[in-house]
C-alpha positions as CSV (number, residue, x, y, z in Angstrom):
1,M,133.1,30.1,-45.0
2,V,136.6,30.0,-46.5
3,S,138.0,32.9,-48.4
4,S,141.2,32.9,-50.5
5,K,143.1,35.1,-52.9
6,V,144.9,33.1,-55.6
7,L,147.5,34.5,-58.0
8,S,147.0,33.2,-61.5
9,D,150.7,32.4,-62.1
10,F,150.4,34.3,-65.4
11,Y,154.1,34.7,-65.6
12,F,154.6,30.9,-66.1
13,M,154.8,29.6,-69.7
14,P,152.8,27.9,-70.8
15,R,150.0,29.4,-68.8
16,P,148.1,26.9,-66.6
17,N,144.5,26.1,-67.8
18,V,143.5,24.9,-64.3
19,L,144.1,26.3,-60.9
20,D,144.0,23.6,-58.1
21,I,142.8,25.3,-55.0
22,P,142.5,23.0,-51.9
23,V,139.5,23.4,-49.7
24,P,140.5,22.8,-46.1
25,D,138.2,20.4,-44.1
26,A,136.1,19.5,-47.2
27,V,134.1,16.4,-46.6
28,A,133.8,13.8,-49.3
29,G,130.2,13.7,-50.8
30,N,129.3,17.2,-49.6
31,T,128.2,19.8,-52.1
32,Y,130.0,23.2,-52.0
33,E,129.5,26.6,-53.6
34,A,132.3,28.8,-54.7
35,K,132.0,32.4,-55.7
36,V,134.7,33.6,-58.0
37,V,135.7,37.2,-59.0
38,A,138.8,37.7,-61.3
39,V,140.7,41.0,-60.7
40,D,143.4,42.2,-63.0
41,A,146.6,44.1,-62.1
42,Y,144.7,47.4,-62.5
43,G,142.0,46.4,-60.0
44,N,139.3,45.8,-62.6
45,A,136.9,43.1,-61.4
46,S,134.9,40.6,-63.5
47,P,131.3,39.9,-62.7
48,E,131.0,37.3,-59.9
49,E,130.5,33.7,-61.0
50,T,129.1,31.0,-58.7
51,L,130.2,27.4,-59.1
52,T,128.7,24.4,-57.4
53,F,130.8,21.3,-56.9
54,T,130.9,18.0,-55.0
55,R,134.0,16.8,-53.4
């Protein structure tokens, strides 16, 4: 399991549409599942989203 906190870089203009987050030791052809929760500056969390992807 890999866990990471990523700052959205909201202070950059224009704002990026995509965040590129490397997955260490990911193996080509394997399928992975990412669970994502967005948290704003006040600590409000979004509902968890699950994303499945293949490297």
